[in-house]
C-alpha positions in Angstrom: 141.2 118.0 72.3 142.1 116.5 75.7 145.3 118.4 76.5 146.0 116.2 79.6 146.1 113.2 77.4 148.1 115.0 74.8 150.8 116.0 77.3 151.3 112.3 78.0 151.2 111.1 74.4 154.9 110.0 74.5 154.6 108.4 77.9 153.5 104.7 78.0 150.3 104.2 79.9 151.4 101.0 81.6 153.9 101.2 84.4 155.4 97.9 83.2 156.0 99.5 79.8 157.5 102.6 81.4 160.0 100.6 83.5 160.9 98.4 80.5 161.4 101.4 78.3 163.7 103.0 80.9 165.9 99.9 81.0 165.9 99.4 77.2 168.4 100.8 74.8 165.9 103.5 73.6 165.5 104.9 77.1 169.2 105.2 77.9 169.2 109.0 77.2 166.5 109.6 79.9 167.7 107.0 82.3 170.3 109.3 83.8 167.8 112.1 84.3 165.3 109.8 85.9 167.9 108.6 88.4 169.0 112.1 89.1 165.3 113.1 89.8 165.0 110.2 92.3 168.4 111.1 93.9 167.2 114.6 94.9 164.7 115.6 97.5 162.0 118.2 96.6 164.4 120.9 98.0 167.2 119.5 95.8 165.0 119.6 92.7 164.2 123.2 93.3 167.9 124.0 93.9 168.7 122.2 90.6 166.3 124.5 88.7 167.9 127.5 90.4 171.4 126.1 89.5 170.4 126.1 85.8 169.0 129.6 85.9 172.0 131.0 87.8 174.3 129.2 85.3 172.7 130.9 82.4 173.1 134.3 84.1 176.6 133.6 85.2 178.0 133.0 81.7 178.9 136.7 81.5 181.6 136.8 84.2 182.7 140.4 83.5 179.4 142.1 84.4 177.7 139.8 87.0 178.6 137.9 90.2 175.9 135.2 89.6 178.6 132.8 88.7 179.7 132.9 92.4 176.3 131.8 93.5 176.3 129.2 90.8 179.6 127.8 92.0 178.3 127.6 95.6 175.1 125.7 94.5 177.3 123.4 92.4 179.4 122.5 95.3 176.4 121.8 97.5 174.7 119.6 94.9 177.9 117.8 94.0 178.8 117.1 97.7 175.3 115.8 98.5 175.2 113.5 95.4 178.7 112.2 96.2 177.8 111.1 99.7 174.4 109.8 99.0 175.6 106.2 98.6 176.5 106.1 102.3 172.9 106.7 103.4 171.0 103.6 102.3 167.9 102.1 103.8 169.1 98.7 105.1 166.5 96.0 105.7 163.6 98.3 105.0 160.6 96.9 103.2 158.0 99.1 101.5 154.6 98.0 100.4 151.8 99.9 98.5 148.2 98.6 98.5 145.2 99.9 96.6 141.7 98.6 95.8 141.4 96.5 92.7 138.6 98.6 91.4 137.5 102.2 91.6 134.9 104.3 89.8 135.6 107.3 87.6 135.9 110.4 89.8 135.9 108.4 93.0 138.8 108.7 95.5 141.4 105.9 95.4 143.4 105.6 98.6 146.9 104.2 98.3 148.1 102.8 101.6 151.9 102.9 102.0 153.6 100.9 104.7 157.3 100.9 105.6 159.0 98.5 108.0 162.5 98.7 109.4 163.9 95.5 110.8 167.2 96.6 112.4 167.8 100.3 112.3 166.1 103.6 113.0 166.0 106.4 110.5 165.1 110.0 111.2 164.3 111.5 107.8 162.9 109.1 105.2 161.5 110.6 102.0 158.4 108.8 100.7 157.2 109.6 97.2 153.8 108.3 96.0 153.6 106.8 92.5 153.7 108.8 89.3 150.1 109.0 88.0 148.7 108.4 84.5 147.5 111.4 82.5 144.0 111.3 84.0 145.1 111.1 87.6 145.4 113.9 90.2 146.5 113.7 93.8 144.1 115.0 96.4 146.5 114.7 99.3 150.3 115.3 99.4 152.3 113.1 97.1 155.6 113.5 98.9 156.0 112.8 102.6 158.9 112.8 105.2 158.6 110.4 108.0 160.7 108.9 110.8 161.1 105.1 110.8 161.8 103.5 114.2 163.5 100.2 114.5 161.3 97.2 114.4 158.1 99.2 113.8 155.8 99.8 110.8 154.8 103.3 109.6 151.7 103.8 107.5 151.0 106.7 105.2 148.1 107.2 102.8 147.9 109.1 99.5 144.6 109.8 97.8 144.1 110.2 94.1 141.3 110.6 91.6 141.0 109.3 88.0 138.9 110.8 85.3 139.1 108.0 82.6 138.0 104.4 82.5 140.4 101.6 81.8 143.1 99.4 83.2 145.6 101.5 85.1 149.0 100.7 86.5 151.1 103.0 88.6 154.8 103.3 89.1 156.2 101.9 92.4 156.4 103.9 95.6 159.9 105.1 96.2 161.5 105.6 99.6 165.0 106.9 100.4 167.0 108.4 103.3 167.8 112.1 103.3 171.5 113.1 103.5 172.6 116.1 105.6 171.3 119.4 104.3 168.3 117.6 102.9 169.3 118.2 99.2 169.9 114.6 98.1 168.6 111.2 99.2 170.3 107.8 99.5 169.7 104.8 97.3 166.0 104.1 96.9 163.9 101.1 97.8 160.7 100.6 96.0 157.4 98.8 96.2 155.6 96.6 93.6 153.7 98.1 90.7 150.0 98.9 91.5 147.5 97.5 89.0 143.7 98.4 89.2 140.7 99.0 87.0 138.8 102.3 86.8 135.2 101.4 86.0 132.6 103.7 84.6 130.1 105.4 86.9 126.5 104.9 86.2 123.2 106.7 86.8 120.7 105.4 89.2 117.8 103.9 87.3 114.8 103.7 89.6 112.3 102.3 87.1 112.7 100.7 83.7 110.1 99.0 81.5 111.4 95.8 80.1 109.4 94.2 77.3 108.9 90.4 77.9 108.3 87.5 75.7 107.3 84.0 76.9 110.9 82.9 76.8 111.4 82.7 80.5 113.6 80.2 82.3 111.3 77.3 83.4 112.2 75.8 86.8 114.1 79.0 87.6 117.9 78.8 88.1 119.1 75.7 90.0 121.6 76.6 92.7 120.7 80.3 92.4 120.0 80.6 96.2 119.4 77.1 97.5 119.9 73.5 96.5 117.4 71.5 94.5 114.9 72.8 92.0 114.1 76.6 92.2 110.5 76.8 93.3 108.4 79.6 94.6 105.5 79.6 97.0 102.2 79.6 95.1 99.9 79.4 98.1 98.4 76.9 100.6 95.7 74.2 100.5 94.1 71.8 102.9 96.2 68.7 103.8 95.6 65.5 101.8 96.8 62.0 102.5 100.3 61.5 101.1 101.4 65.1 101.4 104.9 65.7 102.9 104.9 66.6 106.6 107.6 69.2 106.1 105.3 71.1 103.8 102.7 71.8 106.6 102.0 75.5 107.1 101.8 76.0 110.8 100.3 79.5 110.8 97.4 78.6 108.5 96.7 75.5 110.5 96.6 77.5 113.7 94.4 80.2 112.3 91.8 77.8 110.6 92.1 74.7 112.8 92.5 72.6 109.6 95.9 71.3 108.5 97.2 73.1 105.5 100.3 72.5 103.4 102.4 74.8 101.2 101.8 74.6 97.5 104.8 75.5 95.2 105.0 76.4 91.6 107.9 76.5 89.1 109.9 79.7 89.3 110.4 81.8 86.3 113.3 84.2 85.5 113.5 86.6 82.6 116.8 86.5 80.8 117.9 89.9 79.4 120.5 90.7 76.7 122.2 94.1 76.7 123.7 95.5 73.4 126.0 98.5 73.3 126.7 100.5 70.1 130.3 101.5 69.8 130.1 103.2 66.4 131.4 106.6 67.5 131.8 108.2 64.1 130.7 111.9 64.3 130.1 111.4 68.0 131.8 113.4 70.8 133.7 111.7 73.6 131.2 113.0 76.1 128.3 111.3 74.3 130.2 108.0 73.9 131.1 108.0 77.7 127.5 108.7 78.5 126.4 105.7 76.5 128.9 103.4 78.4 127.6 104.8 81.7 124.0 104.2 80.7 124.8 100.7 79.8 126.5 100.2 83.2 123.4 101.6 84.9 121.1 99.2 83.0 123.3 96.3 84.1 123.1 97.4 87.7 119.3 97.9 87.6 118.5 94.6 85.9 120.8 92.6 88.1 119.2 94.0 91.2 115.7 92.8 90.0 114.2 89.3 89.5 116.0 89.0 86.1 119.2 87.6 84.8 121.6 89.3 82.4 122.6 86.4 80.1 124.6 88.1 77.4 126.3 91.4 76.7 127.1 92.5 73.2 129.7 95.3 72.9 129.8 96.2 69.2 130.4 93.0 67.4 131.9 91.2 70.4 129.6 88.9 72.3 130.2 88.1 75.9 128.3 85.2 77.6 127.8 85.9 81.2 125.1 85.4 83.8 124.6 88.2 86.3 122.0 88.2 89.1 120.6 85.9 91.7 124.0 85.2 93.2 125.2 83.6 89.9 127.5 86.4 88.9 128.7 89.8 90.0 128.2 93.2 88.5 131.9 93.9 88.7 132.5 91.3 86.0 130.5 93.4 83.5 131.9 96.7 84.7 135.4 95.4 84.0 134.4 94.7 80.4 132.9 98.2 80.1 136.0 99.7 81.6 138.0 98.8 78.5 135.4 99.7 75.8 136.8 101.8 73.0 135.0 103.2 69.8 134.8 100.5 67.1 133.0 99.5 64.0 129.2 99.6 63.3 127.1 96.5 64.0 127.5 93.7 61.5 124.6 91.4 61.4 126.7 88.7 59.6 129.2 88.7 62.5 126.6 88.9 65.4 124.2 86.3 64.1 126.4 83.2 64.7 127.7 84.5 67.9 124.3 85.2 69.4 122.5 82.2 68.0 123.1 80.0 71.1 121.5 82.5 73.4 118.5 83.4 71.3 116.3 80.5 72.6 116.3 81.7 76.2 116.4 85.5 75.9 113.1 87.2 76.9 114.1 90.7 75.9 117.0 92.8 74.6 118.0 96.3 75.6 120.0 98.2 73.0 122.0 101.3 73.9 122.8 103.2 70.7 124.6 106.4 69.8 122.5 106.9 66.6 119.8 104.9 64.8 121.5 103.9 61.5 120.9 101.0 59.1 123.1 98.6 61.2 121.0 99.2 64.3 117.8 98.8 62.4 118.9 95.5 60.9 119.8 94.1 64.4 116.5 95.2 65.8 114.5 93.8 62.8 116.4 90.4 63.2 115.6 90.2 66.9 111.9 91.1 66.3 111.6 88.4 63.7 112.8 85.9 66.4 110.0 87.2 68.6 112.4 88.9 71.0 111.1 92.3 72.1 113.7 95.1 71.9 113.9 98.2 74.0 115.9 100.9 72.1 117.6 103.6 74.1 119.3 106.3 72.1 122.0 108.6 73.7 121.9 111.8 71.9 121.7 115.5 72.8 118.6 116.1 70.6 115.6 114.3 69.1 116.7 114.8 65.4 117.1 111.1 64.5 115.4 109.2 67.3 112.5 107.1 66.0 109.1 106.9 67.6 109.8 103.4 69.1 113.1 104.6 70.7 113.7 106.4 74.0 116.0 109.4 74.1 118.4 109.8 77.0 120.6 112.9 76.8 124.3 112.9 78.0 123.3 115.8 80.3 120.8 113.6 82.1 123.3 110.8 82.6 126.1 113.1 83.7 123.9 115.0 86.2 123.4 112.0 88.4 119.6 112.4 88.5 117.4 109.4 88.9 116.3 108.0 85.5 112.9 106.5 84.7 113.1 104.7 81.4 
């Protein structure tokens, strides 16, 4: 069981939902506590805990003097909270900026800028956003800064996230400390931060892709230049009627005979990637390893002379073209960031959705969690269409991996070692 996720089971994952919940009728019981939390500095929050403890001990007034200390702390807290409204941050703007995309386990740097237009402030409390269950701060979350008039102050908070998906963080809060440093004035806040945590992927240095004769004739127009996509096939002696611009100066200089370049139609292999999301009797570690392997395959194929034309995640088919400057790997990683366990493959659902892409695919790579009947039916159907299939099975052992499949263990993927498939 993931206890970090379990601790946040009652907390909405989206910051938009959290703020909406706090302002709703259901959240009215926690609204006061949330505002009290923001009204106190870290020192004040610690003093509030001591106040609760001293109050419990001071109930017996005949045998202890703890109630005296409790009364003193009560006066300090009450006086600080009473005057906090006289210490606002006037004409102060706060902005928080973070990258739109970060990998699992990588550092996310949140840049916090404050600007004061008319006044100077000596003690400004800055509190970085409340993180989701999978996030941890590497640097300090709470900062105290001076804010001169007409100047901009920048602070950075660094966090790390351990789960993929769409993330949104609560706003950054800033407030002015009152005397004694127990409470803070009315807060000003930034916008909500939205970003995507994409899966990490292993480095694949070599991968054998089976190829059929279904390559893209004439290449991909507009892939890297205008006109038809042609590649240089060689040179030959000049003949009457050849274009002057095709003359090859180096060969002419070396042989003394005019030569022209000879072109041939360019061919690209179009690859489809299929990811199995049937995670029944599969651990979370194994499922995440399969998603990471799929991301690594996309990165490897897109870096070669091939195009990723379609990606099938379970029974959902996504048409996209990645490679040769026609698309970006980030588009596919955003899709993989939101993958969740689902149903087994259904040939009846996939067939009509993949039918339009079958004529151009030269090979298909299947990343599976197990080799069951649904996987075998998809493989058999593709084989009947003369589309070669490369089957990669993510399992910790070889118990159910067929001879025509390649085993990749979760340990290999998580270790970060170079893979040769």
